C-alpha positions as CSV (number, residue, x, y, z in Angstrom):
1,M,-49.5,-7.8,51.3
2,L,-48.5,-9.2,54.6
3,T,-51.0,-7.6,56.8
4,T,-54.4,-5.9,56.6
5,D,-54.2,-4.2,59.9
6,P,-54.2,-0.3,59.2
7,I,-52.0,0.5,62.1
8,V,-49.3,-2.0,61.0
9,I,-49.7,-0.6,57.3
10,S,-49.3,2.9,58.6
11,V,-46.1,2.0,60.7
12,I,-44.5,0.1,57.6
13,T,-45.5,2.8,55.0
14,V,-44.1,5.7,57.2
15,T,-40.9,3.7,58.3
16,S,-40.3,2.7,54.7
17,I,-40.7,6.4,53.4
18,V,-38.6,7.7,56.2
19,L,-35.9,5.1,55.8
20,V,-35.4,5.3,52.0
21,T,-35.6,9.2,52.1
22,A,-32.9,9.5,54.9
23,C,-30.9,7.0,53.2
24,S,-31.1,8.8,49.9
25,V,-30.0,12.1,51.5
26,T,-27.0,10.5,53.2
27,D,-26.1,8.5,50.2
28,I,-26.0,11.7,48.1
29,L,-24.1,13.7,50.5
30,S,-21.5,11.1,51.7
31,R,-22.1,7.9,49.6
32,R,-22.8,6.1,52.9
33,I,-25.9,4.6,54.2
34,P,-25.8,4.3,58.1
35,N,-26.4,1.0,59.5
36,L,-28.3,2.4,62.4
37,F,-31.1,3.4,60.0
38,L,-31.1,-0.1,58.4
39,A,-31.0,-1.9,61.8
40,T,-33.8,0.3,63.3
41,A,-36.2,-0.1,60.4
42,L,-35.5,-3.8,60.1
43,S,-36.3,-4.3,63.8
44,L,-39.4,-2.3,63.5
45,G,-40.5,-4.3,60.5
46,L,-39.8,-7.7,62.1
47,L,-41.4,-6.7,65.2
48,C,-44.6,-5.4,63.4
49,Y,-45.0,-8.4,61.3
50,G,-44.2,-10.8,64.2
51,L,-46.7,-9.3,66.5
52,D,-49.4,-8.9,63.8
53,S,-49.1,-12.2,62.0
54,G,-46.9,-14.3,64.1
55,I,-44.4,-16.9,62.7
56,S,-46.0,-16.6,59.2
57,G,-45.7,-12.7,59.1
58,L,-42.1,-13.1,60.3
59,Y,-41.3,-15.7,57.7
60,E,-42.7,-13.6,54.7
61,S,-40.8,-10.6,56.2
62,L,-37.6,-12.6,56.2
63,I,-38.2,-14.1,52.7
64,G,-38.6,-10.4,51.6
65,L,-35.3,-9.6,53.3
66,F,-33.3,-12.3,51.6
67,I,-34.9,-11.5,48.1
68,G,-34.0,-7.9,48.4
69,L,-30.6,-8.7,49.4
70,A,-30.2,-11.3,46.4
71,V,-31.3,-8.9,43.8
72,L,-28.5,-6.4,44.3
73,M,-25.8,-9.0,45.4
74,P,-24.4,-9.7,41.9
75,V,-24.4,-6.0,41.1
76,Y,-22.4,-5.6,44.3
77,I,-20.0,-8.4,43.7
78,M,-19.3,-7.1,40.2
79,G,-18.5,-3.5,41.9
80,G,-21.6,-1.7,40.6
81,T,-23.0,-0.7,43.8
82,G,-22.2,-0.5,47.5
83,A,-23.0,-2.8,50.3
84,G,-25.3,-0.3,51.9
85,D,-27.4,-0.3,48.8
86,V,-27.8,-4.1,49.1
87,K,-28.6,-4.0,52.6
88,L,-31.1,-1.2,51.9
89,L,-32.9,-3.1,49.4
90,G,-33.0,-6.0,51.8
91,V,-34.5,-3.9,54.7
92,V,-37.0,-2.7,52.1
93,G,-37.9,-6.4,51.4
94,A,-38.3,-7.0,55.1
95,L,-40.7,-4.1,55.2
96,L,-42.7,-4.8,52.1
97,G,-42.5,-8.6,52.1
98,F,-41.6,-10.8,49.1
99,Q,-44.4,-9.5,46.8
100,G,-43.6,-5.9,47.5
101,V,-39.8,-6.4,47.2
102,F,-40.2,-7.8,43.6
103,V,-42.2,-4.6,42.5
104,A,-39.8,-2.4,44.4
105,A,-36.6,-4.3,42.8
106,V,-37.9,-4.0,39.2
107,A,-39.0,-0.3,39.8
108,T,-35.6,0.2,41.4
109,L,-33.6,-1.3,38.5
110,V,-35.6,0.8,36.0
111,S,-35.0,3.9,38.1
112,G,-31.3,3.1,38.5
113,G,-30.9,2.8,34.7
114,L,-32.5,6.1,34.2
115,L,-30.5,7.7,36.9
116,G,-27.2,6.1,35.5
117,T,-28.0,7.3,32.0
118,A,-28.7,10.9,33.3
119,W,-25.4,10.7,35.2
120,I,-23.3,9.7,32.2
121,L,-25.0,12.4,30.0
122,W,-24.3,15.0,32.6
123,R,-20.6,14.0,32.8
124,I,-20.4,14.1,29.0
125,L,-22.0,17.6,28.8
126,E,-19.8,18.8,31.5
127,A,-16.7,17.7,29.7
128,L,-17.7,19.4,26.5
129,P,-15.1,22.0,25.4
130,A,-18.0,24.6,25.0
131,V,-18.8,24.3,28.7
132,Q,-15.1,24.5,29.5
133,F,-14.9,27.7,27.4
134,L,-17.9,29.3,29.1
135,R,-16.3,28.7,32.4
136,H,-13.2,30.4,31.3
137,T,-14.8,33.3,29.8
138,Q,-17.1,33.8,32.8
139,L,-13.9,34.2,34.8
140,K,-12.5,36.7,32.5
141,T,-15.7,38.7,32.3
142,T,-15.9,39.0,36.0
143,G,-12.4,40.5,36.1
144,L,-10.7,37.2,37.2
145,N,-7.6,36.3,35.3
146,T,-7.4,32.6,34.9
147,L,-3.6,32.7,35.0
148,D,-3.7,34.3,38.5
149,V,-6.7,32.4,40.0
150,P,-7.0,28.6,39.4
151,M,-10.5,27.3,38.1
152,P,-12.6,26.5,41.2
153,K,-12.4,22.9,42.0
154,R,-15.8,21.1,42.4
155,K,-16.1,19.0,45.4
156,T,-16.8,15.5,44.1
157,L,-17.1,12.2,45.6
158,G,-15.4,10.4,42.8
159,T,-17.3,8.8,39.9
160,T,-19.8,6.9,41.9
161,I,-23.6,7.3,41.5
162,P,-25.6,7.4,44.8
163,Y,-28.1,4.6,44.3
164,A,-30.2,4.9,47.4
165,P,-32.4,7.5,45.3
166,A,-33.4,4.7,42.7
167,I,-34.2,2.4,45.8
168,A,-36.3,5.0,47.1
169,S,-38.3,5.6,43.9
170,G,-38.7,1.8,43.6
171,T,-40.0,1.8,47.2
172,Y,-42.4,4.6,46.6
173,F,-43.7,2.9,43.6
174,S,-44.1,-0.5,45.4
175,L,-45.9,1.3,48.2
176,W,-48.3,2.8,45.8
177,H,-48.7,-0.4,43.9
178,L,-49.4,-2.5,47.1
179,G,-52.1,0.2,48.0
180,Y,-50.5,1.2,51.3
181,F,-50.8,4.9,50.7
182,S,-54.6,4.7,50.7
183,Q,-54.7,2.4,53.7
184,V,-52.6,4.5,56.0
185,A,-54.6,5.2,59.3
186,L,-54.8,8.9,60.0
């Protein structure tokens, strides 16, 4: 834990929750994570730790930033995630420090594995002939002839999986593990 000041802990906790939640929503809807969100949260985190703990707090926050970036960088280089996801985990590291980012990273990777598995299973189930048959028969029973009306196309964003929700769940877990939820000043 970088600080024991309840005000700083409250600002870091709220900033972390708002950041990863907002980034999850934008990642799901558009597969993008706005740099404005990241820059704002990073600036706020560095400011809090700099004012609260001086150079040592700033140093620990920057170490968390670099660890967060380093965790997802190999996955990004191999094409498994986007640059926004790497930057998001980096900013989470800056907010939670190096101890918090380790917990968040492990929880993120576990959550991402579960999310990826669920996504693959969904895609498999969606492609099963029985599902395709049910869609076809639903159109016929509603009076729509499949020869006259083409199957409705689902709006998809390719085959990518939004990874920000996995980072969000890892961040929530890390905040809980660090005890930040119980220390928020009301």
